[in-house]
Every structure is written in C-alpha cells, then in structure tokens.
N, C-alpha and C positions, 0 to 999 in steps of 0.2 A: 766257097764257104763264106758266110756272112760274118762280119765282125761281131763278136758276142757283145761288145759294148753297145751296138745298135739295138739289139734285142733288150738289153738291160735298160737302155734309155727309153725304149717304148714302154716297157713294163712300169717304170717309174712315172712316166707321163700319164699313162692310163690310170694308175693308182692315185696320183695326185689330183687329176681332174675329177675322178669319181668321188674322192673325199671332199673336194671343194664344192662341187656342184650338187652331189647327191647325198653328202654326209654319210657315205658308205665305204666300207673296205671291200675291194674286189679280191677274189681268190683266183689264182691263175693255175691252169693245167700246164702240162708239159708242152713247150713249143715243139712243133714238128714241121719238117720240110714236106710239102705236098706238091703234086704235079699240076694241079689246077685248083681253081676256086669254085667250089660247089657248096654254097651256103646251106647250112642245115635249116635255117629259118627264112621266112618269106618277107622280112622287112630288112632292107639293106641300105646302108649309107656308103657311098663311094667318094673318096677324096683323092685326087691326083696330086703327087708332089714332084717338083722339078728342081734341078740344081746339080750339086756335086754328085748326088745319087738321085735316081728317079724311080718312080713306081706308083703304087696305089696303096691306100689304106682302105680296107673293106670291113665295115662293121655290120654284123648280122644279129638281129634280135628276134626272140619269139614275141608274139603280139602281147601276151600278158606282161612280160617284162617291159616291153616298150611303154605300155600304159602305166605301169608302176613308175618308170623313169619320168614320164611326162608329169604324172601326179606330183612327184617330188620336186620337179623343176618348177611347176606352177604353184606349188604350195596348197593344192586342193585336189580332191579326187577327180580323175579324168578317166572316162570309160569308152571313148570313141577314137578310133584312128581316123582323124579327119585332117584337113589341111593344116590346122594349127598344131596338132600333135605330131604330124610328120615333120613340120618345120622345127619343132623342139628337138626331135630325134636328130635331124640334120645338124642343128646347132650344137648338140652334144658332140657329134662327130667332128665338127669344126673346132670346138674348144680343145678336144682331145688331140686332134692333129696339130693344132697350133702349139700345144705343149710339147708334143713329140718333136716338132720342128725346132723349138727353142733348145730342147735337150740335145738334139743332133748337132746343132750349131756349136754347142760347147765341145763337141768331139771333132769339130772342124768340117762337118758336113753342112754346108749352107743349102737350104731348100726353101722353096716357096710352095704354098698349097693353094689349090683351087677351091672355090665354094663347093659345098657338099651337094651331091645328087642323091636323092632318096628314091628308092625303087621298091615297089611291092609286087609280089608274084610268086608263083610256085615253080619248083624245079628249075631254078636259075643255075646257069653256069656262066661264069665270068672269065673271059679270056684275058690273061695278063702275061707279059713277058718277064723273064728273069727268075730269080729264086723266090719261091713263095713259101712263107712261113705261116702256119696256122697256130693261133693261140687261143685255146678255150678259156673263157672268163666266166666265173660264177659270181653273180650279184645276189639275186633273191633265191634262186635254186641252182643246183649243179649245172654248170655249163649252159646257162641261159643266154649268153652272149658269145659270139665268135668274132675274133679279129684275124683278118688275113693281111699280111704285108707282102706285097710283091716288090722286089728290089732289083733294079738293073743299073748298069753303069750310067753315069751322068756326064755332064760337060767337063 
C-alpha cells in the first residue's frame, strides 16, 4: 500500500501547477489502484523518477484539452498538434513532475526526474512495475486528463 501522503503531495502539486501555469482549478476523481496503464487518451507524456522511490508519471490528455492547455500556455489560440504544441504539453508534465518532486522531498522522498517523453498514438498500453495509481483529472470537461503514477521501491 502506498503512503497516502504521497498521493496528497501529488494532488497538491498538480493543483498548484495548473493554477500557476493555466490559471485553472483542477477537479480530481477518486484515485484507484489499477493493474496496468492503458491511457484513455492518445496524447501521453511520460516522466521517469528515480531516487528513494522510483517509477513513472504518465499524463494523458484528449486532443481538445491539449490544444486548450497549449492556448493558455501560449496566451493565444492554438489549433494544431505540432512540434511546438507537443513540446508545450511535455513542458507542462515537466513542471508538474518537478513540483511533485519538491513536495515528495518535504516528506523525505528524494527523487530526480527525467526530461519528458511525449507520445501520440491509439490503443497504447504502457508497461510499468510496482503499484499503479490512476487519478482522473477534470480541467475543461469531466475527466479530460488522466494521471497514472507507478511507484516501486528505490535506492
């Protein structure tokens, strides 16, 4: 079983990042343990974390939400999922994961994060070891973002 403080730290970091970067309040669904990572959406950012605990942060967005996020980040309407918009989505994952890392360090879990990898495609299944927690997030519409956290023991 995962330390509930970890989940609460993740929620606080996601909320804080979305408020600072997007000027939006996120609404969270009920966290649930799942057996694997099968994103509902076809735009995914993956960030690996290493240290006292290890694993992956996997953010999945529907395309419409991703474009709205990019528009807010750029300060102008953006309608195309191109290299620039995918980079912005990766950077949001990077900022969110950095905030999570800082919150976890306050709990005594020192981690480092890797640069984001952004993937697009249908019917993805991501293999990850350890406990996997799925966290539905609502930004513009109900559950338009998914966050999966895979946690395994670290050093």
